[in-house]
DSSP file (Angstrom, degrees, kcal/mol; ACC not computed):
  #  RESIDUE AA STRUCTURE BP1 BP2  ACC     N-H-->O    O-->H-N    N-H-->O    O-->H-N    TCO  KAPPA ALPHA  PHI   PSI    X-CA   Y-CA   Z-CA
    1    1 A M              0   0    0      0, 0.0     2,-0.3     0, 0.0    57,-0.2   0.000 360.0 360.0 360.0 137.6    0.0    0.0    0.0
    2    2 A V  E     -A   57   0A   0     55,-2.8    55,-3.0    94,-0.1     2,-0.4  -0.931 360.0-146.2-124.8 154.3    1.2    3.5   -0.8
    3    3 A Y  E     -AB  56  95A   0     92,-3.0    92,-3.9    -2,-0.3     2,-0.6  -0.962   1.8-150.2-123.5 137.2   -0.3    6.8    0.3
    4    4 A E  E     -AB  55  94A   0     51,-2.9    51,-2.3    -2,-0.4     2,-0.6  -0.929  11.3-164.9-105.5 122.8   -0.4   10.1   -1.6
    5    5 A M  E     -AB  54  93A   0     88,-2.8    88,-2.1    -2,-0.6     2,-0.5  -0.939   3.9-168.9-110.1 116.9   -0.4   13.2    0.6
    6    6 A R  E     -AB  53  92A   0     47,-2.9    47,-2.4    -2,-0.6     2,-0.5  -0.911   1.6-170.1-106.6 128.8   -1.4   16.4   -1.2
    7    7 A T  E     -AB  52  91A   0     84,-2.9    84,-2.6    -2,-0.5     2,-0.5  -0.980   2.1-173.3-122.1 125.4   -0.9   19.6    0.6
    8    8 A Y  E     -AB  51  90A   0     43,-2.8    43,-2.7    -2,-0.5     2,-0.6  -0.971  15.1-152.4-118.9 129.3   -2.3   22.9   -0.7
    9    9 A R  E     -AB  50  89A   0     80,-2.8    79,-3.0    -2,-0.5    80,-1.7  -0.912  26.6-156.6 -95.6 122.8   -1.6   26.3    0.7
   10   10 A L  E     - B   0  87A   0     39,-3.6    77,-0.2    -2,-0.6     3,-0.1  -0.475  24.9 -85.0 -96.3 165.4   -4.6   28.5   -0.1
   11   11 A K    >   -     0   0    0     75,-2.5     3,-2.4     1,-0.2     4,-0.2  -0.338  68.8 -74.5 -61.5 151.8   -5.0   32.2   -0.5
   12   12 A N  T 3  S+     0   0    0      1,-0.3    -1,-0.2     2,-0.1    -3,-0.0  -0.267 119.4   5.9 -54.3 125.6   -5.7   33.9    2.8
   13   13 A G  T 3  S+     0   0    0     -3,-0.1     4,-0.4     1,-0.1    -1,-0.3   0.503  96.0 114.6  82.0   4.8   -9.2   33.3    4.0
   14   14 A A    <>  +     0   0    0     -3,-2.4     4,-2.7     1,-0.2     5,-0.2   0.539  43.8  93.1 -88.1  -6.3  -10.0   30.8    1.2
   15   15 A I  H  > S+     0   0    0     -4,-0.2     4,-2.9     1,-0.2     5,-0.3   0.919  85.1  49.0 -57.6 -48.2  -10.4   27.6    3.3
   16   16 A P  H  > S+     0   0    0      0, 0.0     4,-2.1     0, 0.0    -1,-0.2   0.928 114.9  44.6 -58.7 -44.3  -14.3   28.0    3.8
   17   17 A A  H  > S+     0   0    0     -4,-0.4     4,-2.1     2,-0.2     5,-0.2   0.915 114.9  49.1 -65.3 -42.5  -14.9   28.5    0.1
   18   18 A Y  H  X S+     0   0    0     -4,-2.7     4,-2.2     1,-0.2     5,-0.2   0.949 112.8  46.3 -61.4 -50.6  -12.5   25.7   -0.9
   19   19 A L  H  X S+     0   0    0     -4,-2.9     4,-2.7    -5,-0.2     5,-0.2   0.861 110.9  53.7 -63.1 -36.0  -14.1   23.2    1.5
   20   20 A K  H  X S+     0   0    0     -4,-2.1     4,-2.9    -5,-0.3     5,-0.2   0.949 111.3  43.0 -64.3 -48.8  -17.6   24.1    0.5
   21   21 A V  H  X>S+     0   0    0     -4,-2.1     4,-2.0     2,-0.2     5,-1.6   0.855 115.6  49.6 -69.8 -33.0  -17.0   23.5   -3.2
   22   22 A V  I  <>S+     0   0    0     -4,-2.2     5,-3.1    -5,-0.2     6,-0.4   0.940 114.8  44.5 -67.4 -45.8  -15.1   20.3   -2.6
   23   23 A E  I  <5S+     0   0    0     -4,-2.7    -2,-0.2    -5,-0.2     5,-0.2   0.918 118.0  44.1 -63.0 -43.4  -17.8   19.0   -0.3
   24   24 A D  I  <5S-     0   0    0     -4,-2.9    -1,-0.2    -5,-0.2    -2,-0.2   0.838 139.9 -10.4 -71.9 -34.1  -20.6   20.1   -2.6
   25   25 A E  I  X5S+     0   0    0     -4,-2.0     4,-0.9    -5,-0.2    -3,-0.2   0.687 121.8  57.1-133.7 -46.7  -19.1   18.8   -5.9
   26   26 A G  I  ><S+     0   0    0     -5,-1.6     4,-2.4     1,-0.2     3,-0.2   0.862  95.5  58.1 -73.3 -40.7  -15.4   17.7   -5.9
   27   27 A I  H  ><S+     0   0    0     -5,-3.1     4,-2.9     1,-0.2     5,-0.2   0.860 103.2  54.5 -65.6 -35.2  -15.1   15.0   -3.3
   28   28 A A  H  > S+     0   0    0     -6,-0.4     4,-1.8     2,-0.2    -1,-0.2   0.901 110.3  47.1 -63.5 -39.6  -17.8   12.7   -5.0
   29   29 A I  H  X S+     0   0    0     -4,-0.9     4,-1.2    -3,-0.2     5,-0.2   0.933 114.0  47.5 -66.4 -45.3  -15.9   12.9   -8.3
   30   30 A Q  H >X>S+     0   0    0     -4,-2.4     4,-4.0     1,-0.2     3,-0.6   0.934 111.6  49.4 -62.0 -47.3  -12.6   12.1   -6.6
   31   31 A K  H 3X5S+     0   0    0     -4,-2.9     4,-1.1     1,-0.2    -1,-0.2   0.869 104.3  60.2 -61.8 -36.4  -14.0    9.2   -4.6
   32   32 A R  H 3<5S+     0   0    0     -4,-1.8    -1,-0.2    -5,-0.2    -2,-0.2   0.864 122.9  21.2 -58.8 -36.1  -15.5    7.7   -7.7
   33   33 A H  H <<5S+     0   0    0     -4,-1.2    -2,-0.2    -3,-0.6    -1,-0.2   0.842 129.1  41.2-100.8 -42.5  -12.1    7.5   -9.3
   34   34 A L  H  <5S-     0   0    0     -4,-4.0     2,-1.2    -5,-0.2    -3,-0.2   0.786  79.0-173.1 -86.2 -28.1   -9.5    7.5   -6.5
   35   35 A G     << +     0   0    0     -4,-1.1     2,-1.4    -5,-0.6    -1,-0.2  -0.601  54.5  66.7  83.5 -96.0  -11.3    5.3   -4.0
   36   36 A D  E     -C   56   0A   0     -2,-1.2    20,-3.0    20,-0.6     2,-0.7  -0.508  57.1-175.4 -81.8  88.3   -9.6    5.1   -0.6
   37   37 A L  E     -C   55   0A   0     -2,-1.4    18,-0.2    18,-0.2     3,-0.1  -0.741   4.0-177.6 -80.9 115.3   -9.8    8.5    1.1
   38   38 A V  E     -     0   0A   0     16,-2.5     2,-0.3    -2,-0.7    -1,-0.2   0.873  62.1 -32.8 -81.0 -40.7   -7.7    8.2    4.3
   39   39 A G  E     -C   54   0A   0     15,-1.4    15,-2.6     2,-0.0     2,-0.4  -0.941  41.5-146.8-176.5 155.4   -8.4   11.8    5.4
   40   40 A Y  E     +C   53   0A   0     -2,-0.3     2,-0.3    13,-0.2    13,-0.2  -0.989  32.8 174.1-134.3 121.2   -9.1   15.4    4.4
   41   41 A F  E     -C   52   0A   0     11,-3.6    11,-2.3    -2,-0.4     2,-0.3  -0.852  23.7-157.2-131.6 157.6   -7.8   18.1    6.8
   42   42 A F  E     -C   51   0A   0     -2,-0.3     9,-0.2     9,-0.2     2,-0.1  -0.977  35.3-102.6-131.6 152.2   -7.4   21.8    7.2
   43   43 A S        +     0   0    0      7,-2.4     6,-0.3    -2,-0.3     3,-0.1  -0.435  35.5 169.1 -77.2 143.8   -4.9   23.6    9.4
   44   44 A E  S    S+     0   0    0      1,-0.5     2,-0.3    -2,-0.1    -1,-0.1   0.651  73.2  19.3-116.3 -40.4   -5.9   25.1   12.7
   45   45 A I  S    S+     0   0    0      2,-0.1    -1,-0.5     3,-0.0     2,-0.4  -0.965 114.2  19.7-133.4 148.2   -2.5   25.9   14.3
   46   46 A G  S    S+     0   0    0     -2,-0.3     2,-0.3    -3,-0.1    -3,-0.0  -0.799 117.2  25.1  97.6-137.5    0.9   26.2   12.6
   47   47 A V  S    S-     0   0    0     -2,-0.4     3,-0.4     1,-0.1     2,-0.1  -0.490  86.7-145.7 -63.0 123.6    1.0   26.9    8.9
   48   48 A I        +     0   0    0     -2,-0.3     3,-0.1     1,-0.2    -4,-0.1  -0.462  69.6  31.7 -93.1 166.3   -2.3   28.6    8.2
   49   49 A N  S    S+     0   0    0     -6,-0.3   -39,-3.6     1,-0.2     2,-0.4   0.862  86.5 142.1  59.8  39.9   -4.5   28.3    5.1
   50   50 A E  E     -A    9   0A   0     -3,-0.4    -7,-2.4   -41,-0.2     2,-0.4  -0.931  35.2-166.8-120.4 137.6   -3.4   24.8    4.4
   51   51 A I  E     -AC   8  42A   0    -43,-2.7   -43,-2.8    -2,-0.4     2,-0.4  -0.954   6.9-173.9-116.0 136.0   -5.4   21.8    3.2
   52   52 A V  E     +AC   7  41A   0    -11,-2.3   -11,-3.6    -2,-0.4     2,-0.4  -0.996   4.1 177.4-130.8 128.2   -4.0   18.2    3.4
   53   53 A H  E     -AC   6  40A   0    -47,-2.4   -47,-2.9    -2,-0.4     2,-0.4  -0.996  10.9-158.3-131.1 143.4   -5.7   15.2    1.9
   54   54 A I  E     -AC   5  39A   0    -15,-2.6   -16,-2.5    -2,-0.4   -15,-1.4  -0.965   6.7-172.1-125.1 130.3   -4.4   11.6    1.9
   55   55 A W  E     -AC   4  37A   0    -51,-2.3   -51,-2.9    -2,-0.4     2,-0.4  -0.952  14.8-139.4-122.4 140.3   -5.4    8.9   -0.5
   56   56 A G  E     +AC   3  36A   0    -20,-3.0   -20,-0.6    -2,-0.4     2,-0.3  -0.820  20.4 179.9-102.4 140.0   -4.5    5.2   -0.3
   57   57 A F  E     -A    2   0A   0    -55,-3.0   -55,-2.8    -2,-0.4     3,-0.1  -0.967  35.2-129.6-135.0 150.1   -3.5    3.1   -3.3
   58   58 A S  S    S-     0   0    0     -2,-0.3     2,-0.3   -57,-0.2    -1,-0.1   0.784  89.4 -18.0 -69.7 -25.8   -2.5   -0.6   -3.7
   59   59 A S  S  > S-     0   0    0    -57,-0.1     4,-2.1   -58,-0.1    -1,-0.2  -0.962  71.5 -93.6-164.8 172.4    0.6    0.4   -5.7
   60   60 A L  H  > S+     0   0    0     -2,-0.3     4,-2.4     2,-0.2     5,-0.1   0.853 125.5  54.3 -66.3 -33.9    2.1    3.3   -7.7
   61   61 A D  H  > S+     0   0    0      2,-0.2     4,-2.4     1,-0.2    -1,-0.2   0.918 106.9  50.5 -64.4 -42.8    0.6    1.7  -10.9
   62   62 A D  H  > S+     0   0    0      1,-0.2     4,-2.5     2,-0.2     5,-0.2   0.919 110.5  50.3 -58.5 -44.7   -2.9    1.7   -9.2
   63   63 A R  H  X S+     0   0    0     -4,-2.1     4,-3.0     1,-0.2     5,-0.3   0.925 109.8  50.2 -59.1 -46.5   -2.4    5.4   -8.4
   64   64 A E  H  X S+     0   0    0     -4,-2.4     4,-2.2     1,-0.2    -2,-0.2   0.913 112.1  46.8 -60.4 -44.9   -1.4    6.2  -12.0
   65   65 A I  H  X S+     0   0    0     -4,-2.4     4,-2.0     2,-0.2    -1,-0.2   0.930 115.9  44.7 -63.3 -46.2   -4.4    4.4  -13.4
   66   66 A R  H  X S+     0   0    0     -4,-2.5     4,-2.1     2,-0.2    -2,-0.2   0.903 113.7  48.6 -68.2 -41.7   -6.8    6.1  -11.0
   67   67 A R  H  X S+     0   0    0     -4,-3.0     4,-2.5    -5,-0.2    -1,-0.2   0.889 110.6  52.0 -66.0 -38.2   -5.3    9.6  -11.3
   68   68 A S  H  X S+     0   0    0     -4,-2.2     4,-1.6    -5,-0.3    -1,-0.2   0.910 109.3  49.7 -63.2 -42.2   -5.4    9.3  -15.2
   69   69 A A  H  X S+     0   0    0     -4,-2.0     4,-0.7     2,-0.2    -2,-0.2   0.906 110.7  50.5 -63.0 -41.4   -9.1    8.3  -15.0
   70   70 A L  H >< S+     0   0    0     -4,-2.1     3,-1.1     1,-0.2     6,-0.2   0.941 110.2  48.9 -60.6 -47.9   -9.8   11.3  -12.7
   71   71 A M  H 3< S+     0   0    0     -4,-2.5    -1,-0.2     1,-0.3    -2,-0.2   0.784 109.8  52.8 -65.5 -26.1   -8.1   13.7  -15.1
   72   72 A A  H 3< S+     0   0    0     -4,-1.6    -1,-0.3    -5,-0.2    -2,-0.2   0.600  84.2 105.3 -83.5 -11.5  -10.0   12.3  -18.1
   73   73 A D    <X  -     0   0    0     -3,-1.1     4,-2.1    -4,-0.7     3,-0.5  -0.574  64.6-148.7 -75.1 121.5  -13.4   12.8  -16.4
   74   74 A P  H  > S+     0   0    0      0, 0.0     4,-2.1     0, 0.0     5,-0.2   0.831  98.4  58.1 -58.5 -32.6  -15.2   15.8  -17.9
   75   75 A A  H  > S+     0   0    0      2,-0.2     4,-1.4     1,-0.2     5,-0.1   0.890 107.5  47.0 -65.1 -38.0  -16.9   16.4  -14.6
   76   76 A W  H  > S+     0   0    0     -3,-0.5     4,-2.4    -6,-0.2    -1,-0.2   0.902 110.2  52.2 -69.5 -40.7  -13.5   16.8  -12.9
   77   77 A Q  H  < S+     0   0    0     -4,-2.1    -2,-0.2     1,-0.2    -1,-0.2   0.871 110.9  47.9 -62.6 -36.5  -12.3   19.1  -15.7
   78   78 A A  H  < S+     0   0    0     -4,-2.1    -1,-0.2    -5,-0.2     4,-0.2   0.808 113.4  49.3 -72.4 -29.4  -15.3   21.3  -15.2
   79   79 A F  H >< S+     0   0    0     -4,-1.4     3,-2.2     1,-0.2     4,-0.5   0.873  92.5  75.4 -76.9 -38.8  -14.7   21.3  -11.4
   80   80 A L  T >X S+     0   0    0     -4,-2.4     4,-2.4     1,-0.3     3,-1.6   0.810  87.4  58.5 -49.0 -43.8  -11.0   22.2  -11.5
   81   81 A P  H 3> S+     0   0    0      0, 0.0     4,-0.7     0, 0.0    -1,-0.3   0.764  96.6  65.7 -60.1 -21.5  -11.5   25.9  -12.3
   82   82 A K  H <4 S+     0   0    0     -3,-2.2    -2,-0.2    -4,-0.2   -61,-0.1   0.731 117.6  22.7 -72.6 -21.9  -13.6   26.3   -9.1
   83   83 A I  H X> S+     0   0    0     -3,-1.6     3,-1.6    -4,-0.5     4,-0.9   0.621 102.3  84.6-114.0 -21.2  -10.6   25.5   -6.9
   84   84 A R  H >< S+     0   0    0     -4,-2.4     3,-0.8     1,-0.3    -2,-0.1   0.870  91.8  47.9 -54.6 -44.2   -7.6   26.4   -9.1
   85   85 A D  T 3< S+     0   0    0     -4,-0.7    -1,-0.3     1,-0.2    -2,-0.1   0.598 106.2  59.5 -76.7  -9.6   -7.6   30.1   -8.3
   86   86 A L  T <4 S+     0   0    0     -3,-1.6   -75,-2.5   -76,-0.1     2,-0.4   0.688  91.2  82.4 -86.2 -19.8   -7.9   29.4   -4.5
   87   87 A I  E <<  +B   10   0A   0     -4,-0.9   -77,-0.2    -3,-0.8     3,-0.1  -0.738  45.4 172.1 -93.6 127.9   -4.6   27.4   -4.4
   88   88 A E  E    S+     0   0A   0    -79,-3.0     2,-0.4    -2,-0.4   -78,-0.2   0.821  72.4  14.7 -96.4 -42.6   -1.3   29.3   -4.2
   89   89 A V  E     -B    9   0A   0    -80,-1.7   -80,-2.8     2,-0.0     2,-0.4  -0.998  63.7-165.4-137.8 136.9    1.1   26.3   -3.7
   90   90 A A  E     -B    8   0A   0     -2,-0.4     2,-0.4   -82,-0.2   -82,-0.2  -0.977   6.1-177.6-124.3 138.3    0.6   22.6   -4.2
   91   91 A E  E     -B    7   0A   0    -84,-2.6   -84,-2.9    -2,-0.4     2,-0.4  -0.990   5.3-165.1-134.0 142.8    2.9   19.8   -2.9
   92   92 A N  E     +B    6   0A   0     -2,-0.4     2,-0.4   -86,-0.2   -86,-0.2  -0.993   7.2 179.4-132.1 133.8    2.6   16.1   -3.4
   93   93 A K  E     -B    5   0A   0    -88,-2.1   -88,-2.8    -2,-0.4     2,-0.5  -0.982  21.6-143.2-132.9 145.8    4.3   13.2   -1.6
   94   94 A I  E     -B    4   0A   0     -2,-0.4     2,-0.4   -90,-0.2   -90,-0.2  -0.949  26.6-167.2-104.7 126.1    4.1    9.5   -1.9
   95   95 A L  E     -B    3   0A   0    -92,-3.9   -92,-3.0    -2,-0.5    -2,-0.0  -0.901  14.2-158.9-118.0 141.4    4.4    7.8    1.5
   96   96 A K        -     0   0    0     -2,-0.4   -94,-0.1   -94,-0.2     2,-0.1  -0.981  27.8-120.5-115.4 129.7    5.0    4.2    2.5
   97   97 A P        -     0   0    0      0, 0.0     9,-1.5     0, 0.0     2,-0.0  -0.396  25.4-115.6 -71.0 144.2    3.8    3.1    6.0
   98   98 A A    >   -     0   0    0      7,-0.2     3,-1.9     1,-0.1     9,-0.2  -0.331  33.0-102.6 -69.5 159.5    6.4    1.7    8.4
   99   99 A A  T 3  S+     0   0    0      7,-0.5     6,-0.4     1,-0.3     8,-0.1   0.799 122.7  47.2 -56.2 -32.0    6.0   -1.9    9.5
  100  100 A F  T 3  S+     0   0    0      6,-0.1    -1,-0.3     4,-0.1     7,-0.0   0.385  84.0 123.0 -93.4   4.0    4.6   -0.9   12.8
  101  101 A S  S X  S-     0   0    0     -3,-1.9     3,-2.0     1,-0.1     4,-0.1  -0.355  71.0-124.1 -65.5 143.3    2.1    1.7   11.4
  102  102 A P  T 3  S+     0   0    0      0, 0.0    -1,-0.1     0, 0.0     3,-0.1   0.774 113.1  54.9 -58.4 -26.0   -1.6    1.1   12.3
  103  103 A V  T 3  S-     0   0    0      1,-0.2    -2,-0.1    -5,-0.1    -4,-0.0   0.436 119.1-110.5 -87.7   2.3   -2.4    1.0    8.5
  104  104 A G    <   +     0   0    0     -3,-2.0     2,-0.3    -6,-0.1    -1,-0.2   0.167  48.0 164.9  85.3 153.2    0.2   -1.7    8.0
  105  105 A G        -     0   0    0     -6,-0.4     2,-0.3    -4,-0.1    -7,-0.2  -0.956  27.1-100.9-176.6-166.9    3.4   -1.5    6.1
  106  106 A T        -     0   0    0     -9,-1.5    -7,-0.5    -2,-0.3    -6,-0.1  -0.854  34.9 -97.1-134.5 167.3    6.8   -3.0    5.3
  107  107 A R        -     0   0    0     -2,-0.3    -9,-0.0    -9,-0.2    -2,-0.0  -0.655  48.9-101.3 -83.5 144.3   10.4   -2.5    6.4
  108  108 A P              0   0    0      0, 0.0    -1,-0.1     0, 0.0   -10,-0.0  -0.326 360.0 360.0 -63.5 149.1   12.5   -0.4    4.1
  109  109 A V              0   0    0     -3,-0.0    -2,-0.0     0, 0.0     0, 0.0   0.441 360.0 360.0 -85.1 360.0   14.8   -2.3    1.7
């Protein structure tokens, strides 16, 4: 299992608008294609105006197939402009759980 952690720094004050449009429209499209939503978070203390969402995939190939399907979906293409201007910086990480992680994992090679 691999996890994709996406972190977006939004424009100042944009968290409510971002979360509303994702809740109303975007998350259903994402779940339809990406599947395993581990969590969707916003910052309260520390770095402000930050959104973090984590998705689980069986492999990097699984992630590639699912992300490609999402990007090809006309509903997702119509949705993207609704959030694009709210995001200032985007960061993406692929994470592998440690062997003792509650979500299961392996030892590094």
